N, C-alpha and C positions, 0 to 999 in steps of 0.2 A: 911541729913546723919543719919545713924543708930547710936544709942548710944551703948555703950559697953555692956549693959545688954541684949539688943536684939541680938547683935552679939553672945554673949556667949550662949544664948538660942538656936539660930539656929545651932551653932556648936555642942551643946549637942544633938540636935535632929538628926543631920546627923550622929554623932558617934553612937547613939543608933540604927539607921536604919541599918548601916553597921554591927553592932554587931549582931542584930537580924537575918540578912540575912544568917548568918552562919549555922543556924539550918534548913533552908528551901530552899533546892536547887531544881531547876526545873528538870523535867525529871523523877521524881519518881511517885509512885502510891499514890495519895492523895485523900481524901474524899472532898466532896463539891466543885468539880471543876466548878460547875455552877456559883460560886461566881465571876469567872473571865470572864464570857460570856459578849459579847458586849450588852449594854443595850438599846441604842437608834439608830434611823435611821440615825441620823447625824454622830455619831461616826462610825457606820458600813460603811457608804458611804465614809468616810475619811480614812478607812483602819485600825482603831484601836478600842480597847475596851474603851479607855478613851481619853479625849481631854484637852489640856492646853489652853483653850479659855475662857477669862473673858469678856463676852458680855451679861450677863443676861440670858443665857440659863440654866434653872434649871436642864436639863438633864445632864449637865457636872459635877454636884456636887456629883453624886453617887460614883464615884471613885476618885474624887478630892475634898475632903471636904474643902480645903482652899478657894474654890470659894463660900462657903456659906456666904453671906453677904446681905446687903440691896438691892443689884441689883436684887435679886431673891425673895424679900419679897412678900408673898402671891401669889407665883407662884406654879403651879402644872403641872404634866405631867403624861400621860398614854401611855404605850408602849406595843405593842404586836408583837411577832415574830412568824411567821408561819414557822416552821422548817420541817425537813424531816418526812415523814410518819404522825403519829398522835402526834408527839412531839410538845408541845406548851410551849412558854416561854414569860414572860412579867413582868412588874413591874409598880407600881404607886408611885409617890413622891409628897411631899408638903413641902414648906419651909416658915418659918415665922420668922420675927424679932421682938423681944420683947424689949420695951424701957427699958433702964438701965440694961438689962440682956444679950442680945446678939442675934445672928442669929442662928437658928436651922433648922433642916430638918429631916423628917421622911419618910421612904420608905418601901415598901414590894415587894419582888421578889418571883416569883413562877416558877417552872418548872414541867410540867406534861408529863410523858412518854407515856401516852395513855394506852389502854387496852393491856395486855400481856397474852398470852395463857400459862396456866400451863400444862405441859406434862412431863411424865417420860421417861426413856430411851426406853421404849417399845412403845412410841408415844401414850400412853393412855391419853386422854384429861380429865382434872379435872375441868376446868372452867377458868375464866379470873381473873386477879388481876391487880392492878394499882400501879404505883410507882410515888412518888411526892417528891419534894424538895422545901423548903420555907426558906426565910431569911427576918428578920426584922432589919432595920437599923435606928439608931438615930445618927444624925450628928450635929456638932457644928463648927462654924467658927468665926474668929476674925481678925479684921484689926489692925495690929501693927502700921503701918504708911501708908500714902497714896500709898506707893509702895509695901509694904510687907504684906502678909496675911498667916495665918496658920489655920489649921482645922483638925478635927479628926472624924471618924465614929466608932461607936460600933455596931457590928452585931451579931445577934443570928440566927444560922442556924439549920434547922431541916430537916432530910431526912428519908423517909419511903420507904423501899424496901421489897417486898415479905412478906406480912403479918406482922410478929412480928419483922422483922429486921429494927430497928430504930436507928438513930444516932443523936447526938446533939453536936454542936460546938459553940465556942465563939471566936470572933476575933475583930480586930480593923484595921482601915486604918488611916494613918497620912500623911499629905502633907503640903508643903509650896509653895507659889507662889510669884513671883516678877512681878509687872505690871507697865508698863510705858504708861500712858494715851496718851501723845502727839504722841508717835510712835505706839500706839496700839499694844504693844509688851507684850506677856505673856510668862513667863518661870515657869514651875512647876516641882517639885520633889515629887513623890508620892511613898508610900509603902503600898501595898494592901495585905489584908488577913494575918496579923500578928496574929496568933491564934492557937488554939489547939482543937482537938476533945475530948470533955469531956466524951461523952458516945459513944463508937464505936458500930458497928452493932452487934458484938458478943464479948464475953470475950476473945476469942482467937486472935482477931484482935488487936494486941498490937504494931505493927510497922507502921511507916508512918502515925502517927496520927496528923501531922501538917496540917494546912490549906494550900492551894496552894499559897504560898507567892511569890510576885514579886515586884521589884522596878524599876521605870522608870523615865526618864527625858524627858520632852517635851518642845517644843517652838512653838509659833505661832505668826504671825504678819499679819496685814492687810496693804497692800501696800498703799503708800500715793496717787499716781496718777492713780492707777488702782484698780477697785473694786474687788480685788483678795486677799484672805487670804491663806497663806501656813501653813502647819502643819508638823512638823518633830519630831518624837518620837524615843528615844532610849530605848528599852524594855530590861527587864531581866539584870539589872546592876549587880545583885548578882551572875551571872554565865556567864563566857565568852564562853565556848564551848557549842554551841547549835547544832553542827553538829552530836554529838554523836559518838560512836565508830563503828556503823554499816555501816557508809559511807566509801567505799573503797577509799584508796589514790592512788591505781593503777588500770588502766583499760587496757583491752586487745583488740586490734583491731581484729574484727571477720574475716577479710579478710587476713591480713598479719600475724596475730598472734603476732605482736610486743606489748611489754608491755610499757605503758606510765605512768610515776609517776607524780602526781600533785605536782607542785612546792609549797613551803611553803607560798609564797606570795599569791598564788591562794587560798590556804586553809584559810589564814588570811582574805582575802577579802570576801570569802564566809561566814565565821563566822561573820565578821563585818556586812555584809548586812542582815544577819538573825536577827540582833537586831533592824534594822531600819524600820520605817514605814513612808511613805510619803503620804500627802494629800493636796488637794487644793480645795478652795471654791470660785466660781465666782458669784457675786451678780448682778442682773439686776434690776435696778430701785427700789432697796431696798425691792422688793417684791418676786422675784424669786431667789433661790439659786441653782446653779448647782454644784454638788460635784463629786469628783473622788479621788481614793486612790490606793496605791500599797503596798502590804506587801510581801516582798521577802521571808521571812522565811515561811510564810503560803504557798506560791507557791511551794517552794522546798519540803515541807512536804506532800502536798496534790496532786501534779501533777502526771500524768501518763506519763511514758517515751514515750509511743507510741502515746499519744495524750494529749498534755499539756493544751490545751484550754486556758481559761482566769482565771485559778486558781490564787489567790493572788490579783486579781484586784477587785475593788469595785466602785460603783457609786450610786448616789442618787439625789433626788430633794426635795427642800423645798419651801413652799408657806407661806409667811408672810402676814396675814390679819391684820386688825386694832385691832381685839380683841383676835385673837388666831393664832397659827401656826400649819401647818400640814407638816410632813416630811415622805419621803419614802427612804429606802436604800436597797441595795442588795449587798451582798458580796459573791464572787464566791468560793465555797468550793469543789464542785465535778461536774463532767460531768453529773451526774444523776439529779442534781438539787441543788439549793442554797436557803438559808432562805430569806424571805422577812421581812423587818422591817417597822413598822408603828408607828408613834409618833404623839400624839396630846398634845400640851402644850399651856398654857394660864396663864394670870395673872388675879386674881379674881377682882381686882380693875378696870381693863380695860374691863373685861368680863361683869360686871354688871353695868358699867357706862351708864348713860342715855345719849341719843343723845342730843346734844345742840339744843335748840329750834330755829327754822328757823324764821328769822325776817319777819314781815308781808310785803306783797307785796304793792308796791305803786299803786296808782290809775291808773297811766299810763302804768303799767306793764301788759302785756297780759297774760292770762291763758294758 
């Protein structure tokens, strides 16, 4: 059982999270939106940008710092995302546990928009320029009890757009996790990008200087008799209406001309589904992971009415070798193409470990 001091601390953290959510609503124009991009092939394949999974995967701690613990000690990950056109995104992460100090993690994110042609209104070409965004993260995690974990990230974000247009931001992530080892159940509450743009692109840019804040609740569990893990995430707790005001509540039949009004329960269900993300991971012989996910909100925002395709769906594959893991993920964004996610992760101790010496053959053993 948790003692009263821990319960009070958790209640204070939850209260602060909901208080902070008041200043950062989704749907506005915010800088450093790349801080909310999906980071790993596994999370992309499962349909979300973060995962409530405590299984030693170092990729999960970037957005969920409460998973920074001894499970990911001396683990590192390299991620690369091949996006549309010349846009490239990736990150590198390393975690280390120091005796009598705690568990820490450091990471670096980058986003490069490629070469952009500079032209004026008369289409006179002046040359090329590039745009880049970077973020350095330092994370800390602590185990309160065998079941409860907390953690926080501090991030320094930098953006360079069009020569002298630079911006600098400072933010934090905080999260808490409940883990039940016997049931392999993980429940996490995360608040990402609590922060402010300290230096905007220009002095006239004084509005919407908050980072892209979001709060989410997620649960995952590996089933007992089936090698299957499910993931369910409720995103954007801080804002209920994700439909926006641009979606009409009335539709007109093109043939009869009759007007149909969407029922309030239909609008409620549509809004609720926009918050939810579903994912599943099937493991074969502890070596191969087959993954799939569905993001209803992403599908509604990116689909084309004339051809909906597979927008909102995602899939991926993971290969677990003895010394390292390789993952691939693909999330469907547009009919013209979708980004490909590649992840390489390993633990240094296992990576450099020497193979055990083979015992000498007996004399009656054939070569």
